[in-house]
N, C-alpha and C positions, 0 to 999 in steps of 0.2 A: 513530359519532355525528356527527362533523364532516361526513362525506360526506352523511349524511341532511339535515343543516342546509343544506348547500350546494345539494342538489337542491331542497329546499323554497324557498330563496331564488331559485334560477334559475327555478322554475316560477312563483313569485309575480311576478318581474320580467317573465316572458313574458306573464302575464295582464294586467299593467298596460300593457305595450307594445301588446297587442292592443286593450285598451280605449281607449288613446290614439289608435290608428289609426282605430278605429271612430268616435270622437268627431270626429276631423279630417275624416273622410268626411262625417259629418252636417253639419258646418259648411260644407264645400265644396259642399254641395247648393245653396247660395244663389248660386253662381257661374254666370254665363251663358256659354255657348260662343260667343256673338256679341259679347261685350264684351272690350275690352282692359284689362288690370289693371296697375297700377303695381307695379314690382318691390319697392319698399319696403313697400307694403301686403301683398303676397303673402308676403314673408319674415316680416313682423311677425305674421301670422296663422298661420304655420307651414306654409302650403301649398307653399312652395318652400324649398329651402336654397340660399343664395347664398354662394359662396366665390370666391376669385380668386388669381392670382399676378401678380407684377410683370413688366413688360415694359421700360419705360423711363419717362422723365419725361412722356411724352405718351400712354401707353395702359396699360390693365390687361387681363389675360386673365381673363375672368369664366367661372365654371363654375356653372351653375344647374341644380338637380335638382328636378323635379316630384315632390312627395310624395303626390299624390292621384290617384285613378283617374278622372280626367277631363282633357281637353285644356285647356291654359291659353294664352291669348294675352297676351304679356307686353310691357310697354314699360319701358325704363329712361331716365328723363328727366335733363337737365342738373340738377345739384344732388344727384343720388344719390351717396352717399359709400360707398366700400368701406372697411371698417374694418381697419386694420393689425393683424395678429397678430404683434406684435413691436415693435421700436423704430424701424421705418421710417415713412415718411410715409403718411398716408391718401391715397386717390385719389378725386377727385370727377369724375363724368362731365361732359363738356362738349359732347358731341354725342348726340342722342337715338338710341336703338337699339330695334328691335322684333324679336321672334322668337316662335315657337309651340313649346310643349312638349307632346308627346303624354303620355298617362298613364304616370307612372313614369319618363319620359325625362329624361336629363341632356343639356345642351347647353353647349358651350364656344364663346365668342365674344370676339374682340378688340374692345374698346370704347375710343374716344378719351376720354382723361381727363387731369386736371391734378393735380399734387402739391399737398397742403396741408402745413402744419407744416414750414416751410422749414428749420429747423435740424436736423431728423432726416435720416437717410440717404435718398437716392433709391431707391425699390424696384427690385430686380433680379429675375431669374427664380427665384431661390431664396427670395424673400420672399413671404409668404402673407397673404391677407386672409380674414376670417371675418365674414360678415354685412354688411348694408347699413343705412344710415339716411340721413335728409336732412341736408345740410350746413346751417350757420347761414343764416338768412333773407337776410342781406346778400350772402352768396356766391351764393345762388340768384338774387337780383335781378341781380347783376352778370353771371352766366352767361347769363341770358335776354337781357340787353342785348348780350352779346358773341357772339351766335349765329353771326355771320359772320366773327368775328375769327380770326386765326391762333393757333397753339398758344402761341407765346412771348408774344404780347400778353395772352392769357388767364392765362398763368402769372404774369406781372408783377402783374396785377390781383388774382388770388387771394391771392398772398403779401402784397400790400399790405393785404388785409382780415384774413387769418388770423394774420399775424405782424407787422403794422404796418411793413412794409418800405418803405424809401425807394428811389428809383431807384438810388442808390449801393449799397444792400444787394443789390438784384436783380443788378446787374452783378457784384458780388463773389461772390455765391453760385453763379451759373450761368455757367460758361465752357465753351468747346469748343476742341479742338486742331485746327489746320489741317494740311495735308499736309506742312508743313515742321516740325511739332512745336511751333509757336508757339501760346500760349494767347490766345484771343480771346473777346470778349463773346458769349454765346449769345443774349442779349436785346438788340436794337439800340435806340438812342435813339428812333427813330420808333415802335417797338413800345411802349415805355414811355409815349410821348406819347399813343398811341391808347388804351392802357389807362386812362390818367388821364382822357381825354375821356369814355370809356364810363362810368367810375365817376361822374364829374360829372353825366352825363346822367340817372342814376337817383338823384341826390342822396346819393351815398355819399362822405363826407369821409375822406380817408386822408393819409398822409405821403408818398405816391408823388410 
């Protein structure tokens, strides 16, 4: 009896899965092969699955799976946030990235990104991300203004927005070790000054 119930449930789940895939393909019919689509849009509609693993404070290793039977031209813009699956920091893209996914294809790509949520651990290779969404509007505005800035300048500005960090907080939170084993500031004063200038240029008031 239990085996019969299990087979019935398995068959029902298979039918639901097939119906879901057919529905997804119907929705995907509106997509043009000549158009570039935003990663957040594609993930939100279920056309792709977006995951990732940590790399460092300056990049995320993204893994994107095409779930439909048509090629997709994908762009991931600054402000796209990879959502932490665990207690580590979310990562927000700071440099645009484009790639094409053939039907059913998965692609892995290293993307330049910045940590959010400063008091959480910095992601490492064993930390995972599941899904994407847009960062808060003020973070997106800052990233647009900081398109030419270096990684540590962007990091100072993002933490000023997401965690209300001061310059002293940034210097305390992020250090590096030189070849003599001495701890030094990873974010230099001139980088904090540049982050502050960029924030001011787009009308964002912070404690930095």
